C-alpha positions in Angstrom: -29.2 37.7 37.7 -25.8 36.3 36.7 -25.5 32.6 36.7 -22.1 31.5 38.1 -20.3 28.2 37.5 -17.9 26.8 40.0 -14.2 26.7 38.9 -13.1 23.3 37.5 -10.6 22.9 34.6 -8.8 19.6 34.2 -7.9 19.7 30.5 -7.5 22.0 27.5 -10.2 20.3 25.5 -13.1 19.4 27.9 -16.5 20.7 26.9 -16.6 24.3 27.9 -19.0 25.4 30.6 -17.8 28.8 31.5 -15.3 31.4 30.1 -14.2 34.9 31.0 -13.8 37.4 28.1 -12.9 41.1 27.8 -14.2 43.0 24.8 -11.5 45.4 23.7 -12.5 49.0 24.4 -10.9 52.5 24.2 -7.9 51.2 26.1 -6.8 49.5 22.9 -7.0 52.7 20.9 -5.3 54.8 23.6 -1.8 54.4 22.2 0.3 55.9 19.5 3.1 54.5 17.4 5.5 56.1 19.8 4.3 54.3 22.9 3.0 51.1 21.3 6.2 49.2 22.1 6.0 50.2 25.7 2.4 48.8 25.6 3.9 45.5 24.2 2.5 46.0 20.7 4.4 46.1 17.5 1.6 48.0 15.8 -1.5 50.1 16.7 -5.0 48.7 16.2 -8.2 50.0 14.6 -10.7 49.7 17.5 -13.9 49.5 15.4 -12.5 46.7 13.3 -11.0 44.9 16.3 -14.4 45.1 18.1 -16.2 43.7 15.0 -13.9 40.8 14.9 -14.1 40.2 18.6 -17.9 40.0 18.4 -17.4 37.0 16.2 -15.5 35.3 19.1 -17.8 36.4 21.9 -21.0 35.9 19.8 -20.0 32.3 18.9 -19.1 31.5 22.5 -22.4 32.9 23.7 -24.1 30.3 21.5 -22.0 27.5 23.1 -21.4 28.3 26.8 -21.8 30.6 29.7 -19.7 33.7 29.2 -18.6 36.5 31.5 -17.2 39.9 30.8 -14.3 41.3 32.9 -15.7 44.8 33.2 -19.1 43.5 34.4 -17.5 41.2 36.9 -15.3 44.0 38.2 -18.1 46.5 38.5 -20.2 43.9 40.4 -17.6 43.5 43.2 -16.9 47.3 43.3 -20.4 47.9 44.5 -19.2 46.8 47.9 -17.5 50.0 49.3 -15.1 47.9 51.4 -14.0 45.9 48.4 -13.8 49.1 46.4 -11.4 50.7 48.8 -9.2 47.5 49.1 -8.9 47.3 45.3 -8.1 51.0 44.9 -5.5 50.8 47.7 -3.8 47.9 45.9 -3.8 49.8 42.6 -2.1 52.7 44.3 0.5 50.4 45.9 1.5 48.8 42.6 1.5 52.1 40.9 2.9 54.4 43.6 3.4 57.3 41.2 -0.4 57.8 41.2 -0.5 59.2 44.7 2.6 61.2 45.6 2.7 62.8 49.1 2.1 66.5 49.0 0.7 66.3 45.5 -2.6 68.2 45.2 -3.7 65.6 42.7 -4.4 62.3 44.5 -5.8 59.7 42.2 -7.1 57.5 45.0 -9.7 60.1 46.0 -10.7 60.6 42.4 -11.2 56.9 41.9 -13.2 56.4 45.0 -15.6 59.1 44.0 -16.8 57.2 41.0 -19.6 54.7 40.8 -18.8 51.0 40.5 -19.4 50.9 36.8 -17.4 54.1 36.0 -14.5 52.9 38.3 -14.4 49.6 36.5 -14.0 51.4 33.2 -11.3 53.7 34.6 -9.3 50.8 36.0 -9.2 49.3 32.6 -9.2 52.3 30.2 -6.9 54.5 32.3 -7.2 58.0 33.9 -6.0 61.0 31.9 -3.4 63.3 33.5 -4.7 66.5 35.0 -2.2 69.2 34.0 -2.5 71.4 37.1 1.2 72.2 37.5 4.1 72.9 35.2 5.7 69.5 35.5 2.5 67.8 34.4 1.7 70.5 31.8 5.0 69.8 30.1 4.8 66.0 30.5 4.6 63.9 27.4 2.4 61.4 29.3 -1.3 61.4 28.5 -2.3 59.3 31.4 -1.8 59.4 35.2 -2.9 55.8 35.2 -2.2 54.0 31.9 -4.7 52.0 30.0 -4.5 48.2 30.0 -3.9 47.8 26.3 -3.5 44.0 26.5 -6.4 43.0 28.7 -8.5 41.5 25.9 -5.9 38.7 26.1 -7.5 37.5 29.3 -5.5 34.2 29.3 -2.3 35.7 30.7 -3.3 37.3 34.0 -4.9 34.2 35.6 -5.0 30.5 34.9 -7.6 27.9 36.0 -5.7 24.8 37.2 -8.1 22.1 38.4 -10.0 23.9 41.2 -7.7 26.8 41.9 -6.7 30.0 40.0 -3.1 30.7 39.6 -2.6 34.5 39.3 -0.1 35.6 36.7 3.2 37.2 37.7 3.5 39.3 34.6 6.8 39.8 32.8 6.1 43.5 32.2 4.9 45.8 35.0 2.5 47.5 32.5 0.3 44.5 32.9 0.4 44.1 36.7 -3.0 45.7 37.2 -4.6 43.0 35.0 -3.4 40.4 37.6 -4.7 42.5 40.4 -8.1 42.8 38.8 -8.4 39.1 38.0 -7.5 38.1 41.5 -10.0 40.5 42.9 -12.7 39.1 40.7 -12.1 35.6 41.9 -11.5 36.6 45.5 -14.7 38.6 45.8 -17.2 36.7 43.5 -18.5 34.0 45.8 -20.3 32.2 42.9 -17.0 31.0 41.4 -16.0 29.3 44.6 -12.4 29.8 43.6 -9.2 29.8 45.7 -6.5 32.1 44.2 -2.7 31.4 44.4 -0.5 34.4 43.7 3.3 34.3 43.7 3.6 37.8 45.1 1.8 36.7 48.3 4.7 34.4 49.0 7.3 36.3 51.0 10.0 33.9 49.7 9.1 34.5 46.0 12.1 34.6 43.8 12.4 38.1 42.3 12.9 36.5 38.9 9.6 34.6 39.1 7.4 35.3 36.0 4.3 33.3 34.9 1.8 34.1 32.2 -1.2 32.0 31.2 -0.2 31.6 27.5 2.6 29.3 28.7 0.5 27.0 30.9 -1.4 24.2 29.3 -3.3 21.4 31.0 -2.8 18.4 28.8 -4.5 16.0 31.3 -5.3 16.3 35.0 -1.9 14.8 35.8 0.1 16.6 33.1 1.0 20.3 32.8 2.9 21.6 29.8 4.6 24.9 30.5 6.6 27.1 28.1 9.9 28.6 29.4 10.7 31.8 27.5 10.6 35.6 27.8 7.3 35.6 29.7 7.6 32.6 32.0 10.9 32.0 33.7 12.4 28.9 35.2 11.8 30.5 38.6 8.1 30.9 37.7 7.9 27.2 36.7 9.7 26.3 40.0 6.9 28.2 41.8 4.3 26.0 40.1 6.4 22.9 40.9 6.5 24.0 44.6 2.7 24.3 44.7 2.3 20.7 43.3 4.9 19.4 45.7 3.0 20.9 48.6 0.0 18.8 47.8 1.9 15.5 48.4 -0.3 13.4 46.2 0.4 9.7 45.9 -0.5 9.7 42.2 2.4 10.8 39.9 2.1 14.2 38.3 4.1 15.5 35.4 5.4 18.8 34.2 6.7 19.0 30.6 8.7 22.1 30.1 9.3 23.4 26.6 12.0 26.0 26.1 11.1 28.8 23.7 13.2 31.2 21.6 13.5 34.8 22.7 12.9 36.0 19.1 10.8 36.5 17.1 8.2 38.1 19.3 5.5 35.8 17.9 7.1 33.1 20.1 6.2 34.8 23.4 4.1 32.0 24.7 3.9 28.2 24.2 0.3 28.5 22.9 1.7 30.4 19.9 3.5 27.2 18.8 1.5 24.4 20.4 -2.1 23.9 21.3 -4.3 20.8 22.0 -7.2 20.2 19.6 -8.7 16.8 20.5 -8.0 13.7 22.5 -5.6 12.5 19.7 -4.6 15.7 17.8 -2.6 18.8 18.4 -1.6 21.9 16.5 2.2 22.4 16.2 4.7 24.9 14.7 6.8 22.0 13.3 10.2 23.7 13.2 10.2 24.2 17.0 8.0 21.4 18.3 9.1 18.4 16.2 12.2 19.2 14.2 15.5 18.7 16.2 16.7 22.1 17.5 18.6 23.6 20.5 15.5 24.2 22.6 15.1 21.7 25.3 12.1 19.7 26.4 12.4 18.7 30.1 10.2 16.2 31.9 9.7 16.6 35.7 8.0 13.7 37.6 6.7 14.3 41.1 5.1 12.0 43.6 4.4 12.2 47.4 5.7 15.7 47.6 9.1 15.0 45.9 10.7 15.3 42.5 11.3 11.7 41.6 12.8 12.3 38.2 13.9 15.1 35.9 15.2 14.5 32.5 15.4 15.7 28.9 13.0 14.4 26.2 13.4 14.5 22.4 10.3 16.6 22.0 6.9 17.3 23.5 5.0 14.7 21.4 7.3 11.9 22.3 7.2 12.9 26.0 3.4 12.9 25.9 3.3 9.5 24.1 5.3 8.0 26.9 2.6 9.2 29.3 -0.2 7.6 27.3 -1.2 10.6 25.2 -0.4 9.8 21.6 -1.2 12.9 19.5 -1.2 13.3 15.8 0.3 16.7 14.9 -1.4 19.1 12.5 1.1 21.6 11.1 0.6 25.3 11.4 1.0 26.7 7.9 0.8 23.3 6.2 3.5 20.8 5.4 5.0 22.1 2.2 6.5 25.6 2.6 8.5 26.9 5.6 7.6 30.3 4.2 3.9 29.6 4.9 4.6 28.1 8.2 6.5 31.2 9.4 3.9 33.6 8.0 0.9 31.8 9.6 2.7 31.2 13.0 3.3 35.0 13.1 -0.4 35.6 12.8 -1.3 33.2 15.6 -2.0 30.2 13.3 -1.1 27.7 16.0 -3.2 29.5 18.7 -6.5 27.5 18.8 -9.0 27.5 21.7 -11.0 24.3 22.3 -14.7 24.5 23.2 -14.8 20.7 23.3 -12.9 17.7 22.1 -12.3 18.3 18.3 -14.2 21.6 18.5 -12.0 24.7 18.3 -11.8 28.3 17.4 -9.1 30.0 15.2 -8.4 32.7 12.6 -9.7 32.2 9.1 -6.8 34.2 7.6 -4.4 31.2 8.1 -5.5 29.4 5.0 -2.8 26.8 4.8 -3.4 25.9 8.5 -7.2 25.6 7.8 -6.5 23.3 4.8 -4.6 21.0 7.1 -7.4 21.1 9.7 -9.9 20.2 7.0 -7.7 17.3 5.7 -7.8 16.0 9.3 -11.6 15.9 9.5 -12.4 19.4 10.9 -15.3 21.2 9.2 -14.5 24.9 8.6 -17.4 27.0 9.9 -17.4 30.9 9.7 -18.3 32.5 13.1 -21.0 34.6 11.4 -22.8 31.4 10.4 -22.8 30.3 14.0 -24.1 33.6 15.4 -26.8 33.9 12.7 -27.9 30.2 13.3 -27.3 29.4 9.6 -25.7 26.2 10.8 -26.2 23.9 13.8 -22.9 23.0 15.5 -24.5 19.9 16.9 -24.5 18.5 13.3 -20.7 18.4 13.3 -18.5 16.0 15.2 -15.3 18.1 14.6 -15.1 21.7 13.5 -13.2 25.0 13.5 -15.1 28.2 14.1 -13.2 30.8 12.1 -12.9 34.4 13.1 -12.0 37.2 10.7 -8.5 38.3 11.7 -7.2 41.5 10.2 -6.8 43.6 13.4 -6.9 41.2 16.4 -3.8 39.2 15.3 -1.8 42.4 15.2 -2.2 42.6 19.0 -0.1 39.4 19.1 -2.6 36.6 20.0 -5.4 34.4 18.9 -8.5 32.7 20.3 -6.7 30.9 23.2 -5.1 34.2 24.2 -8.5 35.9 24.3 -10.2 33.4 26.5 -9.9 32.4 30.2 -11.9 29.2 30.8 -13.2 28.6 34.3 -15.1 25.3 33.9 -14.9 22.3 31.6 -16.5 18.9 31.6 -14.3 15.9 32.3 -12.9 14.3 29.2 -13.5 10.6 28.7 -10.0 9.6 27.9 
């Protein structure tokens, strides 16, 4: 019987007590160079290698905390026929081309005929197109319902914020089904005891509203850091602001907004240039986060249901210091060569996932970043040594669990992108 933990996330670094993962499956391999860009990839992945690398992540986390797999959680709620029909109806509404009136091929009926386990697979891996008329026979599409190529990046479609789950309003429609699935998991899994908040449920939602989890970081219970770029718009941040304002708390709360470049594509989310590592340390891509540039850092202060101040800050670290969080930056790619900084940022060198204060996971391939981590007191520990029990993590105060990263980084993300935490212990600040 699955052991569920109640949702509660109040920081990026609190000791991890529950996390949702999705092991990449055939949906990752169901693309070609021709359609990779539409799937938001710049390259195609080798599935067997990607799965081997992913097992280092999931295997390490299994040794540390309670883990859940998206497909298993989805299959579990689909065992309820009423829930099954509700979810399939929603899928057909967001992808109306699936069930055209008068069409002899109605995907809804096909989906409902499957068992919960098989349906969970189809909703993630896609449904192949039945070529039963001339139009479909000549179509270059392979799928009637496209695979969710990006779903192993579970961070983006839902975000744990204190005791609620904010559902992502994805920047690209190809990922909308991910948000639908994650909301269904939280809405229909009683053990999580989670309330979901979805922008699309608000009739007054701005059509330009976009929010993805890679841009939303909880620095402290009273401080959100949010990236504003190609995946999270100002309208999306205003939606989050409105949610906080509606709570009308006497205690001040803060949103720090960091503008991000539209190019290169490795800057798609804030966690590709900035992540929190410990109570007093963070990982930064120095050219954007520290060096003076044209990308603004905006500080919004709210209290008693009102915005009491909104102003520019010099940079994120200075803004956090004013709020009592003095962080030492560790440089992605090292401190010497901009060349190395650019190369390692491209391969998710700044994208670390914390399993506790000073205890993180990242890619081994970013050697200059790892050298900087080691200089700052982090022991470098290969994931295979954790899984094989060659080492005991309890023997180390600070560490980086390193994953092999030849295929997974080519999907455009790192350890934080591939994890959706649902419970962390409180941090003793």
